[in-house]
VOKE-557068 format. One record per residue (C-alpha): residue in three letters; x negated, y negated, z negated. Coordinates in steps of 0.25 Angstrom, whole numbers, plus 5000, padded with zeros to 4 digits. Each point is the difference from the previous one (the first is absolute). Layout:
kevo | X | Y | Z
ALA | X | Y | Z
...
END
This chain:
kevo | X | Y | Z
UNK | 5123 | 4546 | 4984
UNK | 5010 | 5007 | 4987
UNK | 5011 | 4993 | 5007
UNK | 4997 | 5004 | 5014
UNK | 4998 | 5014 | 4995
UNK | 5014 | 4999 | 4994
UNK | 5007 | 4994 | 5012
UNK | 4992 | 5012 | 5009
UNK | 5007 | 5010 | 4989
UNK | 5015 | 4995 | 5000
UNK | 5000 | 4999 | 5016
UNK | 4995 | 5012 | 5001
UNK | 5011 | 5005 | 4991
UNK | 5011 | 4994 | 5007
UNK | 4994 | 5006 | 5014
UNK | 5001 | 5013 | 4994
UNK | 5014 | 4999 | 4993
UNK | 5006 | 4993 | 5014
UNK | 4993 | 5014 | 5008
UNK | 5006 | 5009 | 4990
UNK | 5014 | 4994 | 5001
UNK | 4998 | 5001 | 5015
UNK | 4996 | 5014 | 4999
UNK | 5013 | 5012 | 5002
UNK | 5004 | 5007 | 4988
UNK | 4993 | 5012 | 5002
UNK | 4987 | 4994 | 5001
UNK | 5003 | 4989 | 4989
UNK | 5005 | 5012 | 4989
UNK | 4985 | 5008 | 5006
UNK | 4993 | 4987 | 4996
UNK | 5006 | 4998 | 4988
UNK | 4997 | 5014 | 4996
UNK | 4985 | 4998 | 5003
UNK | 4998 | 4986 | 4993
UNK | 5008 | 5008 | 4988
UNK | 4989 | 5010 | 5000
UNK | 4989 | 4990 | 5002
UNK | 5005 | 4993 | 4987
UNK | 5001 | 5012 | 4993
UNK | 4986 | 5005 | 5004
UNK | 4995 | 4986 | 4996
UNK | 5007 | 4999 | 4986
UNK | 4995 | 5017 | 4997
UNK | 4987 | 4992 | 5005
UNK | 5000 | 4990 | 4988
UNK | 5006 | 5007 | 4991
UNK | 4989 | 5012 | 5000
UNK | 4991 | 4988 | 4999
UNK | 5006 | 4993 | 4990
UNK | 5003 | 5012 | 4991
UNK | 4986 | 5008 | 4999
UNK | 4997 | 4990 | 4989
UNK | 5013 | 5002 | 4992
UNK | 4998 | 5015 | 5002
UNK | 4987 | 5000 | 4995
UNK | 5004 | 4990 | 4987
UNK | 5010 | 5012 | 4998
UNK | 4989 | 5010 | 5000
UNK | 4993 | 4993 | 4991
UNK | 5008 | 4997 | 4990
UNK | 5008 | 5014 | 5000
UNK | 4985 | 5006 | 4998
UNK | 4999 | 4990 | 4987
UNK | 5012 | 5003 | 4997
UNK | 4997 | 5015 | 5000
UNK | 4988 | 4999 | 4993
UNK | 5004 | 4992 | 4988
UNK | 5013 | 5011 | 4999
UNK | 4988 | 5012 | 4998
UNK | 4991 | 4991 | 4990
UNK | 5011 | 4997 | 4993
UNK | 5004 | 5017 | 5000
UNK | 4986 | 5003 | 4996
UNK | 4999 | 4991 | 4988
UNK | 5014 | 5003 | 4996
UNK | 4995 | 5016 | 5000
UNK | 4987 | 4996 | 4993
UNK | 5009 | 4993 | 4988
UNK | 5010 | 5008 | 4998
UNK | 4993 | 5013 | 5000
UNK | 5008 | 5011 | 4992
UNK | 4994 | 5013 | 4996
UNK | 5003 | 5012 | 5011
UNK | 4995 | 5007 | 5009
UNK | 4998 | 5003 | 5014
UNK | 5007 | 5011 | 5008
UNK | 4996 | 4998 | 5015
UNK | 5006 | 4986 | 5003
UNK | 5010 | 5001 | 4990
UNK | 4997 | 4992 | 4986
UNK | 5007 | 5008 | 4987
UNK | 5001 | 4989 | 4988
UNK | 4998 | 5008 | 4986
UNK | 5011 | 4994 | 4997
UNK | 5009 | 5009 | 5008
UNK | 4995 | 5013 | 4991
UNK | 5009 | 4999 | 4989
UNK | 5007 | 5013 | 4996
UNK | 5013 | 5003 | 5006
UNK | 5010 | 5000 | 4990
UNK | 5009 | 5014 | 5000
UNK | 5014 | 4997 | 5002
END
């Protein structure tokens, strides 16, 4: 069964190539362009089907990394808290309030 299918596929390929060689050059270039477009479309479809897993994995990894960075920043802020005051969204440590020396 497999041998017969491969033989039929080979025969169909040979007949298609013989017909392609017999075509005038304008028709041949038109057929070549259509075959290239069909190949590009098929490649795009396969990339779309295979690539969604990669995109999903990258999105999940980016979200996990963002959570890790946020958690690390929060822990760092809690552990290294310096006395100071908040002025809106600006934090001013008391260590900046040193008296200024006259020049």
